[in-house]
C-alpha positions in Angstrom: -30.8 18.4 3.4 -31.8 17.0 6.8 -32.3 20.6 8.1 -34.3 21.5 5.0 -36.6 18.5 5.5 -37.1 19.3 9.2 -38.0 22.9 8.5 -40.3 21.9 5.7 -42.1 19.4 7.9 -42.6 22.1 10.6 -43.9 24.6 8.1 -46.3 22.1 6.7 -48.1 22.1 10.1 -49.0 25.7 9.7 -49.5 25.7 5.9 -52.0 22.8 5.8 -53.0 21.9 9.4 -56.2 20.2 8.3 -54.3 17.5 6.4 -52.7 16.5 9.6 -55.8 16.6 11.8 -55.6 18.0 15.3 -52.1 19.3 16.1 -51.4 19.4 19.8 -48.5 20.7 21.8 -46.7 17.4 22.0 -46.7 17.0 18.2 -45.4 20.5 17.7 -42.7 19.9 20.3 -41.6 16.8 18.4 -41.1 18.8 15.2 -39.3 21.7 17.0 -37.0 19.2 18.7 -36.2 17.5 15.4 -35.4 20.9 13.8 -33.1 21.6 16.7 -31.5 18.2 16.3 -31.0 18.9 12.6 -29.3 22.3 13.4 -26.9 20.6 15.8 -26.0 17.9 13.1 -25.5 20.6 10.5 -23.2 22.7 12.7 -21.1 19.8 13.8 -20.7 18.4 10.3 -19.7 21.8 9.1 -17.1 21.9 11.8 -15.8 18.5 10.7 -16.5 16.7 13.9 -15.7 13.0 13.3 -18.4 11.7 15.7 -21.1 13.0 13.4 -20.1 11.0 10.4 -20.8 7.6 11.7 -23.7 5.1 11.3 -25.5 6.2 14.4 -26.8 9.4 12.8 -29.1 7.8 10.2 -30.4 5.4 12.9 -31.3 8.4 15.0 -33.1 9.8 11.9 -35.2 6.6 11.7 -36.2 7.0 15.4 -37.2 10.6 14.8 -39.2 9.8 11.7 -41.1 7.0 13.5 -41.9 9.4 16.4 -43.2 12.0 13.9 -45.4 9.4 12.1 -46.7 8.3 15.5 -47.9 11.8 16.4 -49.2 12.8 12.9 -51.7 10.0 12.1 -49.8 6.8 11.8 -50.7 5.0 8.5 -52.3 8.2 7.1 -49.3 10.4 7.7 -47.5 11.4 4.5 -44.4 11.9 6.7 -43.6 8.2 6.1 -41.8 9.4 3.0 -39.1 10.8 5.3 -37.9 7.2 5.9 -36.4 7.3 2.4 -34.0 10.0 3.5 -32.4 7.7 6.1 -32.4 4.8 3.6 -30.7 6.8 0.9 -28.1 8.3 3.2 -27.2 5.0 4.7 -27.2 3.1 1.3 -25.1 5.6 -0.6 -22.6 6.0 2.2 -22.3 2.4 3.5 -23.7 0.2 0.8 -26.2 -2.6 0.5 -26.0 -4.2 3.9 -26.5 -1.0 5.9 -29.2 0.2 3.5 -31.1 -3.1 3.9 -30.9 -2.9 7.7 -32.3 0.6 7.7 -35.0 -0.4 5.2 -36.1 -3.3 7.4 -36.0 -1.2 10.5 -38.0 1.6 8.9 -40.6 -0.8 7.5 -40.9 -2.5 10.9 -41.4 0.7 12.8 -43.9 2.0 10.3 -45.8 -1.3 10.4 -45.8 -1.3 14.3 -47.0 2.3 14.3 -49.8 1.5 11.9 -50.9 -1.5 13.8 -50.9 0.5 17.0 -53.2 3.2 15.6 -55.0 1.2 12.8 -58.7 0.7 12.2 -60.3 -2.0 10.1 -60.5 0.2 7.0 -56.8 1.1 7.0 -55.2 -2.4 6.7 -55.1 -2.2 2.9 -53.3 1.2 3.0 -50.9 -0.2 5.6 -50.1 -3.1 3.4 -49.6 -1.0 0.3 -47.4 1.6 2.0 -45.3 -1.2 3.7 -44.7 -2.9 0.4 -43.9 0.4 -1.3 -41.4 1.3 1.5 -39.8 -2.1 1.5 -39.4 -2.5 -2.3 -38.2 1.1 -3.0 -35.9 1.0 0.0 -34.3 -2.2 -1.2 -33.9 -0.7 -4.7 -32.2 2.4 -3.2 -29.9 0.1 -1.1 -28.9 -1.7 -4.3 -28.1 1.5 -6.1 -26.2 2.7 -3.1 -24.1 -0.5 -3.1 -23.3 0.1 -6.8 -22.1 3.6 -6.0 -20.0 2.4 -3.0 -18.5 -0.4 -5.1 -17.6 2.0 -7.9 -15.9 4.4 -5.4 -13.8 1.5 -4.0 -12.8 0.4 -7.5 -11.8 3.9 -8.5 -9.8 4.2 -5.3 -8.1 0.8 -6.0 -7.1 1.9 -9.5 -5.7 5.1 -8.1 -3.7 3.2 -5.5 -2.1 0.8 -8.1 -1.4 3.8 -10.3 0.4 5.5 -7.4 2.7 2.6 -6.9 5.4 2.3 -4.2 8.5 4.4 -4.8 10.4 3.2 -7.9 13.6 3.4 -5.8 12.5 0.1 -4.2 12.6 -1.7 -7.5 10.3 -4.1 -9.3 9.9 -6.8 -6.6 8.6 -4.3 -4.0 6.3 -2.7 -6.6 4.8 -6.0 -7.6 4.4 -7.0 -4.0 2.5 -3.8 -3.3 0.1 -4.5 -6.2 -0.5 -8.1 -5.1 -1.1 -7.1 -1.5 -3.6 -4.4 -2.5 -5.4 -6.8 -4.8 -5.6 -9.5 -2.2 -7.0 -7.0 0.4 -9.4 -5.4 -2.1 -11.1 -8.8 -2.9 -10.7 -10.0 0.7 -9.1 -13.1 -0.8 -6.8 -15.7 0.8 -4.1 -15.5 -1.7 -3.0 -13.6 -4.8 -0.6 -15.4 -7.2 1.3 -14.4 -10.3 2.9 -17.0 -12.6 5.0 -15.8 -15.5 6.8 -17.6 -18.4 9.9 -16.2 -20.1 9.2 -15.9 -23.8 12.8 -16.7 -24.8 13.8 -19.4 -22.3 10.4 -20.9 -21.5 11.3 -20.9 -17.7 8.5 -20.2 -15.2 8.5 -18.0 -12.1 6.0 -17.6 -9.3 5.1 -14.8 -6.9 2.4 -15.2 -4.2 0.9 -13.2 -1.4 -1.1 -14.9 1.4 -3.4 -13.3 4.0 -1.9 -15.3 6.8 1.7 -14.4 6.1 3.3 -11.0 7.1 4.0 -8.5 4.4 7.5 -9.0 2.9 9.0 -8.1 -0.5 8.2 -11.1 -2.8 10.8 -12.0 -5.4 10.2 -14.3 -8.3 10.8 -17.9 -7.4 11.6 -20.3 -10.3 9.4 -23.4 -10.6 9.5 -26.3 -13.0 7.0 -26.9 -15.8 5.1 -29.6 -13.9 4.4 -27.3 -11.0 3.3 -24.6 -13.4 1.0 -26.9 -15.4 -2.2 -26.4 -13.3 -2.0 -22.7 -13.8 -1.4 -22.9 -17.6 -4.4 -25.1 -18.5 -6.4 -22.1 -19.7 -6.5 -20.0 -22.9 -4.1 -17.1 -22.8 -6.7 -14.5 -23.9 -9.5 -15.5 -21.5 -10.6 -13.8 -18.2 -11.7 -16.6 -15.9 -14.1 -17.0 -13.0 -14.7 -20.3 -11.1 -16.8 -21.2 -8.1 -17.4 -24.6 -6.5 -20.8 -25.9 -5.8 -21.8 -26.1 -2.2 -23.6 -29.4 -2.8 -22.5 -31.8 -5.5 -25.4 -33.2 -7.5 -23.3 -35.2 -9.9 -19.7 -35.9 -10.8 -19.9 -33.6 -13.8 -17.0 -31.1 -13.6 -18.2 -27.6 -12.8 -15.6 -26.0 -15.0 -15.3 -22.2 -15.4 -16.7 -19.2 -17.1 -14.4 -17.5 -19.6 -14.8 -14.0 -21.1 -13.1 -13.3 -24.4 -11.6 -9.8 -24.3 -12.3 -9.4 -28.0 -16.0 -10.3 -28.1 -16.7 -9.5 -24.4 -19.0 -12.6 -24.0 -19.0 -15.2 -21.3 -18.8 -18.9 -22.2 -19.1 -21.9 -19.8 -16.3 -24.5 -20.1 -17.0 -27.8 -18.2 -13.3 -28.5 -17.6 -11.8 -30.5 -14.7 -8.7 -28.3 -14.8 -10.5 -25.5 -13.0 -11.8 -27.9 -10.3 -8.3 -29.3 -9.8 -6.8 -25.8 -9.4 -9.5 -24.8 -6.9 -8.7 -27.9 -4.8 -5.0 -27.1 -5.1 -5.6 -23.5 -3.9 -8.1 -24.7 -1.3 -10.5 -22.1 -2.6 -14.2 -21.9 -2.9 -13.8 -19.6 -5.9 -11.1 -17.9 -7.9 -10.7 -15.4 -10.7 -7.9 -14.9 -13.1 -6.7 -12.5 -15.8 -3.9 -12.8 -18.4 -0.7 -10.9 -18.1 1.5 -9.9 -21.0 4.8 -8.0 -20.8 7.7 -7.4 -23.2 9.7 -10.5 -22.3 7.2 -12.5 -20.2 3.6 -13.7 -20.2 1.4 -15.4 -17.7 -1.6 -15.0 -15.4 -2.7 -13.5 -12.1 -4.9 -15.6 -9.8 -7.0 -14.4 -6.9 -8.5 -17.2 -4.7 -10.9 -17.1 -1.8 -12.1 -19.8 0.6 -15.0 -17.7 2.0 -16.3 -15.0 -0.3 -17.7 -15.8 -3.8 -15.9 -14.0 -6.6 -18.0 -13.3 -9.7 -17.9 -12.0 -13.2 -17.6 -8.3 -12.3 -14.7 -9.1 -10.0 -12.9 -10.9 -12.8 -13.4 -8.0 -15.2 -12.1 -5.6 -12.6 -9.1 -7.7 -12.0 -8.3 -7.4 -15.7 -8.5 -3.6 -15.3 -6.1 -3.7 -12.4 -3.6 -5.7 -14.5 -4.0 -3.3 -17.4 -3.4 -0.3 -15.1 -0.5 -1.6 -13.0 1.7 -3.9 -15.0 2.7 -1.6 -17.9 4.0 0.8 -15.2 5.8 -2.0 -13.5 7.4 -2.8 -16.9 8.5 0.8 -17.2 10.0 0.7 -13.7 11.9 -2.5 -14.7 13.2 -0.8 -17.8 14.3 2.3 -15.9 16.0 0.1 -13.3 17.9 -1.7 -15.9 18.9 1.5 -17.6 20.0 3.0 -14.3 22.1 -0.1 -13.4 23.7 -0.2 -16.8 24.4 3.6 -16.7 26.0 3.1 -13.2 28.1 0.3 -14.5 29.4 2.4 -17.4 30.0 5.3 -15.1 32.0 3.1 -12.7 34.2 1.8 -15.7 34.7 5.4 -16.9 35.7 6.5 -13.4 38.1 3.6 -13.1 39.8 4.5 -16.4 39.9 8.2 -15.4 41.5 7.2 -12.1 44.1 5.2 -13.9 44.9 7.9 -16.4 44.7 11.0 -14.2 45.7 9.9 -10.7 47.6 6.6 -10.9 50.0 7.4 -13.8 51.4 10.6 -12.1 52.1 8.6 -8.9 53.8 5.9 -10.9 55.9 8.6 -12.6 56.7 10.1 -9.2 57.8 6.7 -7.8 60.1 6.1 -10.8 61.6 9.6 -10.5 62.2 9.1 -6.8 63.8 5.7 -7.5 66.1 7.3 -10.1 67.2 10.1 -7.7 67.8 7.5 -5.0 70.1 5.5 -7.4 72.1 8.7 -8.2 72.7 9.5 -4.6 75.7 8.1 -2.8 75.3 5.6 0.1 76.3 8.2 2.7 73.8 10.8 1.4 71.7 12.1 4.4 68.6 12.4 2.2 68.5 8.6 1.5 66.1 7.9 4.4 63.7 10.6 3.3 63.8 9.4 -0.3 63.1 5.9 0.7 60.2 7.0 2.9 58.7 9.0 0.0 59.1 6.0 -2.3 57.3 3.8 0.2 54.5 6.4 0.5 54.2 6.6 -3.3 54.0 2.8 -3.6 51.3 2.6 -0.9 49.2 5.3 -2.7 49.6 3.4 -6.0 48.4 0.2 -4.3 45.4 2.0 -2.8 44.4 3.6 -6.1 44.7 0.4 -7.9 42.5 -1.4 -5.4 40.0 1.5 -5.5 39.9 1.5 -9.3 39.4 -2.3 -9.3 36.5 -2.0 -6.9 34.8 0.7 -8.9 35.3 -1.3 -12.2 33.5 -4.3 -10.8 29.7 -4.6 -11.2 28.4 -4.5 -7.6 25.8 -7.2 -7.7 25.6 -7.5 -3.9 24.4 -4.3 -2.1 25.6 -5.3 1.4 29.4 -5.2 0.9 29.3 -1.9 -1.0 27.0 -0.2 1.5 29.0 -1.5 4.5 32.3 -0.5 2.9 31.0 3.0 2.2 29.8 3.4 5.7 33.1 2.2 7.2 35.0 4.6 5.0 32.8 7.5 6.2 33.2 6.3 9.8 37.0 6.4 9.4 36.8 9.9 7.9 34.8 11.1 11.0 37.4 9.4 13.3 40.3 11.1 11.5 38.8 14.7 11.4 36.5 14.8 14.5 37.9 12.1 16.8 34.5 10.4 17.1 34.4 6.6 17.0 31.5 5.3 15.0 30.6 1.6 15.1 29.0 0.1 12.0 26.7 -2.9 12.5 24.6 -4.9 10.0 22.1 -7.6 11.0 20.8 -10.1 8.4 20.6 -9.9 4.6 19.9 -6.5 3.1 18.8 -6.8 -0.5 18.3 -3.4 -2.2 19.1 -1.9 -5.6 21.6 0.9 -6.3 19.1 3.7 -6.0 17.7 2.7 -2.6 21.3 2.0 -1.4 22.2 5.5 -2.3 19.3 6.9 -0.4 20.2 4.8 2.7 23.8 6.0 2.5 22.7 9.6 2.3 20.4 9.2 5.3 23.2 7.7 7.4 25.7 10.4 6.3 23.3 13.1 7.4 22.7 11.5 10.7 26.4 11.2 11.4 26.9 14.8 10.3 24.4 15.9 12.9 26.4 14.0 15.5 29.6 15.9 14.5 28.0 19.3 14.3 25.4 19.3 17.1 26.7 17.1 19.9 29.9 16.6 22.0 29.7 12.8 21.8 32.9 10.8 21.4 31.2 7.6 20.4 28.3 6.7 18.1 26.9 3.7 16.2 24.9 2.9 13.1 22.9 -0.4 13.1 21.1 -1.7 10.0 18.5 -4.4 10.2 15.8 -5.8 7.8 12.7 -7.4 9.3 9.2 -8.2 7.9 9.8 -6.2 4.8 11.1 -3.0 6.5 14.6 -1.7 6.8 15.4 -0.3 10.3 18.3 2.2 10.7 19.4 3.2 14.1 21.8 6.2 14.4 22.8 6.7 18.0 25.3 8.7 20.0 26.2 9.1 23.7 24.6 12.0 25.5 26.9 12.3 28.5 24.1 11.4 30.9 22.0 14.3 29.9 18.5 13.7 28.4 18.5 15.2 24.9 15.9 17.9 24.0 13.0 16.8 21.8 13.8 17.5 18.2 13.0 16.3 14.7 15.8 16.1 12.1 14.1 18.0 9.3 16.2 16.9 6.3 16.2 13.2 7.4 12.4 13.3 8.0 11.7 14.7 4.5 13.9 12.0 2.9 12.3 9.2 4.9 8.8 10.5 4.1 9.6 10.4 0.4 10.5 6.8 0.8 7.3 6.0 2.6 8.8 5.5 6.1 8.9 7.2 9.4 11.4 8.7 11.9 11.4 8.7 15.7 13.9 10.3 18.1 14.2 8.4 21.4 16.4 8.0 24.4 17.4 4.4 25.1 18.0 2.9 28.6 21.8 3.4 28.2 21.3 7.1 28.0 22.0 7.4 24.3 20.1 9.5 21.8 18.8 7.4 19.0 17.3 8.4 15.6 15.2 5.4 14.7 14.3 5.2 11.0 12.0 2.6 9.3 11.4 2.4 5.6 9.8 -0.3 3.5 12.0 -2.5 1.4 
């Protein structure tokens, strides 16, 4: 469009030269240079050059348009309409603030050009065109802001629809939604308070801008602590903003929108003022939450920006989009845990019936044979050794069946035990010693634990197949909401060639993490994995 406008402006000189007065060489050169500039911009944007997508481009347009007006008659030049191209492009790409800046700059340059070339009879035209440019420019900037805001809101709804991986569980998913909501509204905190419909107990989750991102679990709170958050109707969408200057002691209250009638009503209630003071917020918005077993509210509070009615309504849209999916994830997680528990019990019974009973029968048979044999029988030692081996196998199977039968509520012991068993297997068959280390508390559900176990197994398999190392190590650590897995092996003093473990990288990418292969100061090759928890 810029190139089309430039070429059209140049052709207008030859089509209707009388309308522009005397056209000299300098004026023609300005038009030709602007056409060349437009060609360069068109080619570079077609080639996807990132430098040509910034704010500087429309500011250069403003400069070119002011130069064209200066050489084509000033106030009388109809080329002042070109300013609207810069105003529209800046407004619909960057919003109200940038559009308003370009509008003011365009109006100022046009006015300066007019005053430089004006005569006494042209002041009225200068005033009219300045007002026209300023008012229509501001209107365009306002429309552009609406479009930018709509795009941001659609992107936000898309993000909360594409929630973090369900393998991470409900806590991580809710944390992701709260964090994105807090960042979208540029708020200081985002709080969710829920009440169990059966027991009446309350839980609280909160995300603050000043705290690092960690997975937020539901913290139980008593009824007195939850009371300030419950002082509003369950069906209403709320918006509250404190006055900058208090005129009287009358409570400001809040605006409530009934989802049924879609009308806003003012409630002069001190509860909203008290909650704002508790949150140390200039304004806050809130929307109701309702799930299968719980109900409550989400609050977004800000100490700087002023949150309004449209923000409160959009918060309700976010809730309606995200929390039904969270409830589905919770249901699937419960079903998966119950299915795993039933499967463990079935495996324990199968182990008892198919593996344990034959060994018990074998032990009894060996004991009977031993009793029949005389004391000087040379096979007595072998028979007793076989009986001891059978007894040991029976004990191991019973212990293993008991461990499987138990519901594994703690992920750390199960994961650690599985890794140690795999390390013992590698030591037995490959002669490679693998040290297993775990730093801190690792809280994860069964599905994520299975993914982590598979990642470590693949890493250890690579050590066995592709290296001559005799020692290795696996270190697990959870910090700032991210699980770090280090799989390392000695390299014999030789720097390892650069490589990327394809299968591990694909699995980690599916979990939203990243993989790096490095050489540590001790000369070991390290596969460093980070995934969010």
